N, C-alpha and C positions, 0 to 999 in steps of 0.2 A: 437273446439269440441275434445272430446276424441276421438283419432285414435288407430286401431292396431300397429301402426307403431312407438308410443310413449313409454319409458320405465316407467318400475316401478322403481323409485328413491329411494334405502336404503340408509339412511342418515346414517353414523357410519361401519367403516371398520374393526371391532374388530369380536370378536365373533358371537354376537349376526348380526351383516352387512354378516358375512359369511353363517349363517345357514339360514337366510332369504332367499339371492343368492342361495343357495342351494334346498330352496324351492320353490322359484321361477321360477326356471328351471323344476323344477318335475310338475308343475301346469300350465306350457306353456305359463309363462310370459317371458317377457325380462328385465330383471333386469341390474340397472346399481349400483354399489355401488361408493357411494363420502362418503372418508375417508380425516379426517383431517391432518393424521400422514403420518411420510414420506414411511411406508408401511402397509400392511395390517394386521397389528397385536393387533391393538385395545391400551388400555393401560397397558398390560403385561410387556413392555420394559422398563414402568416407575413406575414398584411396587420396592419393597425395596430388594435388591441383594438375599439375603436370604431366601426369599419366597419359601414355597413347597406347594402344592397342598394338601388339607387336603383329599380327594380322591385318590385313586390309578388310575393309567393310566388304566386298563379296564375299570372305569368308566368316564371317562375324555374324550372322545371325540364325533366330531361335528357327524351328519349323513353322512354316506357313506364313511367314513375313519376311521381306527381303530389309536389310538394316536401313535404306533408305534410296532417295534417288538422287543423292549426290555421286562425286567420284566415287566409283568403285574400290580404285584402288591407293584411295586413299587411306591413311591408319587414323581411325577414330580416337578422339581423345574422349578421358573421362565423363565429361558433361553430354559427350554426344550419346555415349553408351545408356547413359541414364534417362535421354529422352527416349532412347529406342524402348528401353524397359519400360517407360511409362504408356506409351503409344502401344505395346504389344499387351500388357496387362488389360488396357481399355477394349483392345482387340478381342478377346475370349471369354467365352459366356459362362463365365464361371464365378463362385463366391469367393471375392478375397477380403480380410478380415485382418487390416494393418493395426499396427499398434497391439496386437497381441502376439504377447511370448508363451511359447508351451512350457509349463512348469516340469510336467511327468506324465510320462505315458506305462497306464497298468494294463495287463492282461484283464478279458472280463470273462468270466463262467461262461461257459458256452460257446466264447467264438467272439472272436473283436478284440476292441478296445475302449480302454476309458480314455480320453485325453482331458489333461487338466492344464488350464492356463493361470498364468499367476494372477488374475483377476478373479477367478475361483469359478469359474463358468468349468463346467462338465461336457465333454461333446462324445456320443457314443459315436464308434468307427467303425467299417466294417473291415480298412485296411490303412495302415500308415505309410507314408513315403516321406521318410527324414529324407529330406533336403535345405537342410539348414547351413551346409557350408562349414568353412574353418574358419572367416576372418574374424569372428566374436571370440578365437581361443588362440591369442598368437603366441607363439614358442618361444620362450629366454631361457635358454642354457645357463645352469649354474655352475659360476666359475669361485674358486678361492678368493675369500676376500670383497664377495660382492656384498657383504653386508655393513662393512666397511667403506665403502666409496663413497666418496662426501659429491661427487659429480651429478651428472642427469644420466641415466639411464632408460632408454626407451626403444620402444619395438620400431620399427619401420610402418606399422599400420599406425600409428598415434602420429607419424609425418605429416606435413602437410605443403609448406615453402622452405626455402632458403633462409630468407631474410633475418629469421631469428637467430640464427648462427654465425652472423656474418663475424669476424674475427677472433671467432674460438677454434679451440683445437678440437677436430671432431674425428673420431673413429667409427667407421661403417663395417661391421660387421655380417661376411656374407660372400658368397660369390657366383650369386644369380643374376636376373635380369634386375631386379629392384634394388637389391645392391650395388650393383654400376650403376644403374641410372640415376638412383638419389646420389650415391657420392659424385658424379660427375656433374650434376647439378649444384650441388654444394659447392666445388672447387673455387670457381670464382668469388666465394662471399666467405670461405674458412679455408684452413688448414687440414687437409682431409687425407685420412688414410684408409684405404681398405686394407682390412685384417682378414686372411682366408685360409684355410689349412693347406692348399694346395693352388699351385699358379692355375688363374682365372681362365678357362676354355672358350674360345668363342666359336661362334657359328654364324656363316654367311647371311645375311637376313636375303639378299638378292645372289641369283645363281643363273647365268646367263639372261642376264635382264629381265629375269621374272622373279616375282616374290618367292620366296622359299614354303609357302603354305602350298602359292599354284604345284610344284614339284612332291610336296606330301598328299595332294588331292591325285594328281597323276598316277604317281606309285603305289596311289592305298595306303603311304605310310603311316598314316591318321588313323589306318584301321586293323594296324598290329597289337595284339593280344598281350597284356602284362607279363605275361610270361615269356616274351619274346625280349620286351622293351627293356627288363631289368638284363637282361646279358646284351643288351646295346649301349644302354647308356648305364654310365659307371657314374658319372659327374655332372652336375649343373652345368650348362652350357649357356652362354648370354648372345643374345642376337644381334650382330652388330652388323652397320654398314661399313665399318673400318674408323669410325670416329673414336669408341671406346679403345679400340685395341691401340690407337694411334696415342690416345692421351696417356695411356700408362705406358708405353714403349718412347715417349718423351717424355717422361715426368713432370706432366701437367697434374697425373692424379697417380698417385703414390701406392702402391702395393707392399703388403708384409705379411710375414707369418704369423698367423694369429698368436696375440698374446696368452699368457700361462694363466695369469692371474691379477686381479685387482688390486691396488693399494690405498691407501685414504684419499689419493688426491688423485690419482692416475693408474697407472698398469703397467706391467713387468712381462717383456715383451721375451720371445722364445728364446734370444740369446742371453736372456739375463741383467740386462737394462732396463733402467726406471725412467720413464715419462709421464710425466703431466698431462692431464688429457680433462677437457672441461664436460664432453657428451660422447658417450657410447651409444650408437644406433643399431640395435641387431635386424637383420634381416633375415632371418634363420626361419622364416617359415610359419605354418600353422598347423595345428591338430583338428582333426573332425570334432564339431565341436557337438555335441550327442548326448550331451549329462541327462537329459532329460528322459533318455531309455533306460538309465540305471536301472530302474525300478523292474525291467524286464528279464533283466539278464542274460539281455543282446550284446556285451558290451565286453570286449576282453582288454583290460585295464586303459579303457577310455576309447579304444579302437573296435569297430563294428566286425563282427562275425558273420561273413558272406562270401557268395561268390559272385562276381560279375555284378556285384549289388543286390542280389538275393540274399536276403538273411539266411543264414543256416541252424538258427534257433527258433524262429518264427513264422509260420505260414501268415500270408497277410502282412509282411513287413518288407520293405524295399529302401534301398539307400540310392542318394543322387549325389552326383557332383564330389564325390571321390577323386581325386590324385589316383589319375592311370587307374580308373576302375574298372575298366575294360580296354583303356585304350590310350595311346598319349594325348590326346583332344579331351577326354571325357571330362573334365572340370572348365572347358572352355566353352565361349558362346560358340561355336563353330562344332564341337562335341558332344555336347550335354543333349541334344535333341535323341541324336542315336540311342543313345545310354537311356533316356526318358521310355524311349518306344521297346525297349529291351525289357525295361523292369516292370514297367506298367503291365505288358504280356504276363509276365508272372503275373506280377498281383492279381490282376483279373482271372487267370486261371484259377489260384490259390481261393478267389472269393467264392468263385462257381464250384469249388471244389474239384476241377480237374488236376491234374498230377503238375506241380511244378519243375517235374525234373525234365520235363518235354517241352521248351523253350523254343520257339523258333530263331531262326537263325537273324545274325545283325543284318538290319535294312541296310542295301546298298545304296544310296545317295548317288542323284546324278552329277557328273563332275561339270562343276563352275567354269564355265569359260569367259 
């Protein structure tokens, strides 16, 4: 049976897991965070060295703690985010177990769950927050000839810096922010081409002298539901101050229609020509990293069955950090806190036996100035 002394287990020790822990405390639950990493900073420490946020510091914080006391309009670096998450984790009074990877979650007769770790521990839980993100599950498309290609194939998740590619012929596959940012960084060191299925779409980083995120808050576009977003956003758009657009227009950074197949030493382009290539970097996104939920039957081909982060298959199971889970900003530092409040309210209702269907409306946060 479910007992009040049992915790809500949060799987994932990054921004989503920490936001869930904060919301859990506010809801009167007893959260326990299980993170696979050596410290509670999620995937951030593993991103490429030059990564900077596309949102200014003033719009990049979790609930209850401002990003820092620095310039609120600067764009924080990867290391800035790691330092912020360390401070945030230290500030919340919850149990955080690092180096603890969840292997499986099983339903328990009478209610609740049994959470099994890869070290053999078993934890009884009154509820589960699946906040493990997707960075551990990078998506690599399967293309003809892949198995015969002798060059290097990597996902951008494993890219760190440009120097190892100096003098090489490199293709970067993708039309999103990471693809363009990495290709631009590589261009002075290697002969680089962006391989995309359609021309790259750009979105201005600044509008009327203000960062785009100011306008997202003012217009409440950050709160638009998934049903509206999927009609408005058809293709990935790259946030740009003009640097990337100019690089492509001037030929500093080449762009070519996606290749159709690999060969032993390169690729075949859409026009049928062959080119030798040293490295192909795929910036093709990620998929939810939720294999540990397979014993529950909560997934459909690896994807969670949910509505706005609340499981449609199991009471007491919720998700956090999914792309477009509830809004444009769902899997970002600035937006995950809103989703955390929503799913934890549903979780608390399920644990106490209240209906999961009558959820509170989305919180409207004060607009940052």
